C-alpha positions in Angstrom: -58.5 -48.3 175.8 -56.6 -45.3 174.3 -54.1 -47.7 172.8 -56.9 -49.6 171.1 -58.4 -46.4 169.7 -55.0 -45.3 168.4 -54.6 -48.7 166.6 -58.0 -48.4 165.0 -57.2 -44.9 163.7 -53.8 -46.0 162.3 -55.4 -49.0 160.6 -58.1 -46.8 159.1 -55.6 -44.3 157.7 -53.5 -47.2 156.3 -56.6 -48.6 154.5 -57.6 -45.2 153.2 -54.1 -44.5 151.9 -54.0 -47.9 150.2 -57.4 -47.2 148.5 -56.4 -43.7 147.4 -53.1 -45.0 145.9 -54.9 -47.7 144.0 -57.4 -45.2 142.7 -54.7 -42.7 141.6 -52.7 -45.4 139.8 -55.9 -46.5 138.1 -56.9 -43.0 136.9 -53.4 -42.4 135.6 -53.5 -45.6 133.5 -56.7 -44.5 131.8 -56.3 -42.7 128.3 -57.7 -39.2 127.9 -60.7 -38.9 125.5 -59.5 -38.5 121.9 -60.5 -35.3 120.1 -59.3 -34.4 116.6 -59.3 -31.2 114.7 -61.8 -31.0 111.8 -62.2 -29.0 108.7 -65.2 -28.3 106.5 -65.2 -28.4 102.6 -65.1 -24.9 101.1 -65.6 -23.2 97.7 -62.4 -21.9 96.1 -60.5 -21.6 92.8 -58.0 -24.4 92.2 -55.1 -23.6 89.9 -52.6 -26.2 88.8 -49.4 -24.5 87.7 -45.7 -25.0 87.1 -43.0 -22.4 87.8 -40.1 -21.1 85.7 -37.5 -18.7 86.8 -35.9 -16.0 84.6 -35.9 -12.3 84.0 -37.7 -9.4 82.3 -36.1 -8.0 79.2 -37.0 -5.7 76.3 -38.2 -7.5 73.2 -35.9 -5.3 71.0 -32.6 -4.1 72.3 -30.0 -2.8 69.9 -26.3 -2.0 70.6 -25.3 1.2 68.7 -21.7 0.9 67.3 -19.4 3.2 65.4 -18.7 2.7 61.7 -15.2 4.3 62.1 -12.4 3.9 64.6 -11.3 6.9 66.7 -12.0 8.9 69.9 -15.4 9.9 71.3 -15.4 13.6 70.9 -18.9 14.2 72.2 -21.7 12.1 73.9 -25.2 13.3 73.5 -27.2 10.8 75.6 -27.1 9.4 79.1 -28.6 6.1 80.5 -32.4 6.4 81.0 -32.9 9.1 78.4 -35.6 8.7 75.8 -34.4 9.0 72.2 -35.9 8.8 68.7 -34.7 7.0 65.6 -32.1 9.1 63.9 -31.1 11.0 67.0 -27.3 11.5 67.2 -25.8 9.5 70.1 -22.2 10.4 69.8 -19.6 12.1 67.5 -16.4 10.3 66.7 -13.1 12.1 66.1 -11.0 10.1 63.6 -7.4 9.4 64.3 -6.1 8.8 60.8 -3.7 6.0 59.9 -0.4 7.8 59.1 0.4 5.5 56.1 -3.0 6.0 54.6 -2.8 9.7 55.2 0.6 10.0 53.5 -0.6 8.0 50.5 -3.7 10.2 50.2 -1.6 13.4 50.4 0.8 12.0 47.7 -2.2 11.2 45.5 -3.5 14.8 45.9 -0.1 16.2 45.0 0.2 14.0 41.9 -3.3 14.9 40.8 -2.6 18.6 41.3 0.5 18.4 39.1 -1.4 16.6 36.4 -4.2 19.1 36.5 -1.9 22.1 36.4 -0.1 20.7 33.3 -3.4 19.9 31.7 -4.6 23.5 32.4 -1.5 25.0 30.7 -2.1 22.8 27.7 -5.8 23.7 27.7 -5.1 27.4 27.8 -2.7 27.2 24.8 -5.0 25.0 22.8 -8.0 27.3 23.5 -6.0 30.3 22.1 -5.0 28.3 19.0 -8.6 27.0 18.5 -10.0 30.5 18.8 -7.5 31.6 16.0 -8.6 28.5 13.9 -5.0 27.1 14.0 -6.1 23.7 15.4 -9.1 21.7 14.5 -12.1 21.2 16.8 -11.3 17.5 17.3 -7.8 18.3 18.6 -9.2 20.9 21.0 -11.9 18.4 22.3 -9.1 15.9 23.1 -7.4 18.6 25.3 -10.7 19.6 26.9 -11.5 16.0 27.8 -8.0 15.5 29.4 -8.4 18.6 31.7 -11.8 17.5 32.8 -10.5 14.0 33.6 -7.6 15.5 35.6 -10.0 17.8 37.5 -12.2 14.8 38.4 -9.1 12.9 39.6 -8.0 15.9 41.7 -11.4 16.3 43.4 -11.5 12.5 44.1 -8.1 12.6 45.7 -9.0 15.6 47.9 -12.2 13.9 49.0 -10.3 10.8 49.9 -7.9 12.8 51.9 -10.7 14.6 53.7 -12.4 11.3 54.5 -9.2 9.9 56.0 -8.7 13.0 58.1 -12.2 13.9 59.1 -14.5 11.0 58.2 -16.5 13.2 55.9 -16.1 14.9 52.5 -17.5 17.9 50.8 -19.2 15.6 48.3 -21.2 13.8 51.0 -22.6 17.0 52.5 -24.2 16.5 55.9 -23.9 12.7 55.7 -21.0 11.5 58.0 -20.1 8.2 59.5 -18.4 10.0 62.4 -21.9 10.7 63.8 -23.4 7.6 65.6 -27.2 7.7 65.3 -29.9 5.6 66.9 -31.5 3.1 64.6 -34.6 2.7 66.8 -36.9 4.8 69.1 -36.6 3.9 72.8 -34.6 4.4 76.0 -30.9 4.4 76.4 -30.4 1.5 78.8 -26.6 1.8 79.1 -23.9 4.1 77.8 -20.7 2.1 78.6 -18.2 4.6 77.2 -17.2 8.2 78.1 -16.0 11.2 76.1 -12.3 10.6 75.2 -12.7 6.8 75.1 -11.3 5.0 72.1 -13.7 3.1 69.9 -13.2 0.4 67.2 -15.3 0.3 64.1 -17.8 -2.5 63.5 -16.9 -4.7 60.5 -16.7 -8.2 59.3 -13.8 -9.1 61.6 -14.7 -7.1 64.7 -17.9 -6.5 66.6 -16.9 -3.0 67.3 -17.3 -0.9 70.5 -20.8 -0.4 71.8 -21.6 3.3 72.3 -25.0 2.8 73.8 -27.7 0.1 74.2 -31.2 1.3 73.2 -34.4 -0.6 73.8 -38.1 -0.1 73.4 -39.3 -0.3 77.0 -43.0 -0.4 75.9 -42.7 -4.0 74.8 -41.3 -6.3 77.5 -41.0 -10.0 77.5 -40.1 -12.7 80.1 -37.3 -15.1 79.3 -36.7 -18.1 81.6 -35.9 -21.7 81.8 -38.1 -24.7 82.5 -37.0 -28.2 83.6 -37.4 -31.1 81.2 -39.8 -32.8 83.7 -42.2 -29.8 83.3 -41.7 -28.7 79.7 -44.0 -31.5 78.4 -46.9 -30.1 80.3 -46.9 -26.6 78.8 -47.8 -25.3 75.3 -47.7 -22.0 73.5 -50.6 -19.7 74.3 -50.9 -20.7 78.0 -51.5 -17.8 80.5 -48.7 -16.8 82.9 -48.7 -14.8 86.1 -45.4 -13.1 86.7 -44.1 -12.0 90.1 -41.2 -9.7 90.1 -38.9 -9.7 93.1 -38.3 -5.9 93.0 -42.0 -5.1 92.9 -44.0 -6.1 96.0 -47.7 -7.0 96.1 -48.1 -6.8 92.3 -48.2 -9.4 89.6 -48.2 -9.2 85.8 -50.1 -11.1 83.2 -48.2 -12.7 80.3 -48.8 -15.3 77.6 -46.4 -18.0 76.6 -45.2 -17.5 73.0 -42.1 -19.6 72.6 -40.7 -23.0 73.9 -37.2 -23.9 72.7 -37.1 -27.1 70.6 -33.7 -28.0 72.1 -32.7 -28.1 75.7 -29.4 -27.1 77.3 -27.5 -28.8 80.1 -27.1 -26.7 83.3 -25.8 -28.2 86.6 -26.5 -31.7 85.4 -30.2 -30.9 84.4 -31.8 -30.3 81.0 -33.4 -26.8 80.8 -35.5 -25.4 78.0 -35.7 -21.7 77.2 -39.2 -20.2 77.2 -40.4 -16.7 76.3 -43.6 -14.9 77.1 -45.0 -11.5 76.1 -46.0 -9.3 79.0 -49.3 -7.5 79.0 -49.3 -3.7 78.8 -52.3 -3.4 81.1 -50.2 -2.9 84.2 -48.9 0.6 84.7 -45.9 -0.3 86.8 -42.6 0.4 85.1 -40.5 -2.8 84.5 -36.8 -2.3 84.3 -34.7 -4.5 82.0 -33.0 -7.3 84.0 -35.6 -7.6 86.8 -35.6 -11.2 88.1 -39.0 -12.8 87.9 -40.9 -16.1 88.6 -43.4 -17.3 86.0 -46.4 -19.3 87.2 -47.6 -21.1 84.1 -51.2 -22.0 84.5 -51.7 -25.6 83.4 -55.4 -25.9 84.4 -57.9 -23.7 86.4 -61.3 -24.3 87.9 -63.2 -21.5 89.6 -65.7 -21.8 92.5 -65.4 -25.6 93.1 -65.8 -27.5 96.3 -62.4 -28.3 97.8 -60.6 -29.6 100.8 -57.0 -29.5 102.0 -55.1 -32.2 100.3 -53.5 -33.1 103.7 -56.8 -34.6 105.0 -56.9 -37.3 102.2 -56.2 -40.9 103.2 -55.8 -43.9 100.9 -57.0 -47.5 100.9 -55.1 -49.2 98.1 -56.2 -47.2 95.0 -59.2 -45.5 96.6 -59.3 -42.1 98.3 -61.2 -41.5 101.5 -61.7 -39.1 104.4 -63.0 -39.6 107.9 -66.2 -37.7 108.7 -67.4 -37.0 112.2 -70.7 -38.7 113.1 -73.4 -37.7 115.5 -71.8 -39.5 118.4 -68.5 -37.7 117.9 -66.8 -40.7 116.3 -65.4 -40.9 112.8 -66.3 -43.1 109.8 -64.5 -43.8 106.6 -66.1 -42.0 103.6 -64.8 -42.6 100.0 -64.7 -39.6 97.7 -63.9 -38.7 94.1 -61.3 -35.9 93.6 -60.4 -33.6 90.7 -57.9 -30.9 90.1 -55.2 -30.2 92.7 -52.8 -27.2 93.2 -50.7 -29.1 95.7 -52.4 -27.5 98.7 -56.1 -27.8 98.0 -57.9 -30.4 95.9 -61.2 -30.4 94.2 -63.9 -32.7 95.4 -66.0 -34.0 92.5 -68.4 -36.1 94.6 -68.9 -37.6 98.1 -68.9 -34.6 100.4 -71.1 -31.7 101.5 -70.2 -28.3 102.9 -71.6 -29.3 106.3 -69.3 -32.4 106.7 -66.7 -32.3 109.3 -63.5 -34.0 108.1 -60.9 -35.3 110.5 -57.4 -33.8 110.1 -54.9 -36.6 110.6 -51.9 -35.7 112.7 -48.5 -37.3 113.2 -48.2 -36.0 116.8 -51.5 -37.3 118.1 -55.0 -35.8 118.4 -55.7 -32.2 119.3 -58.9 -31.1 121.1 -59.9 -28.2 118.8 -62.7 -28.3 116.4 
């Protein structure tokens, strides 16, 4: 009897185990309910733009150079100093050319001898003229000669002084040994020091830069734009500048120049562009700051938009999948407008209350 009961229990457990195993395998083979993330259309501003990289630079920057060669005897400015037009930047001490100096000294000596001889003749002629021994015309000839010799002597002395000092008595306070600023602005750079040798600026030589001066109140952006983008822009377009050195602040600018000819850089054709920066912003822009220019190609404010990633395509038509009342999704064709690469304007076909399925590559997510 006990053996029969034991067999029944074992058989029951075996049947129960078989049923449970079958049920477990069946449940495991069933797919979980599919739930997708959804997003609602929203109001926003859509801006289509292209980006150019470049730097901030003063509109007018002038290199101050010396008109004579020599040694810097005194510097009167330092980088960052505000200066006015006409302010003296540096004083140059001339190191004369020995050959020119010798020639000038010889000319002075010769002119002095001629003048001394003419003076002796003049004194004799004056005495004879006063005694009515010689005629007036003979005396005028002697008088004219001494005046000519005096002029030659003064010219020779002035030339000698110019060669030695860079200035003459005849020129007064005017001296080309003083380097003066030709504009009002800030000294951006003073690349020389007192005692440095400088070379004059002339037709054959650019000369030594004493200081770079710029008007920091009028800054511009200079950058380069790829040939694939340059056809989309035109003069007068608004630009938003972001400067790497200035966080959380942007600057308004307006495109004022597009180069008519491109240049080849790293195998690509680039076009130079220039934009004037608005003075409304109070932040100080330093010359040479790197900057990115967002050139606004088109802009629409307060339009209905959706993420561009939810769009799907059926041949040439655009559609999204909208959630229905029974939690399924149906295809809904829409008409789109301006896109900024992230969000896209919806011209017609959607309402703010619509729930749009977000397609995923990794499978559905159960989050609304």
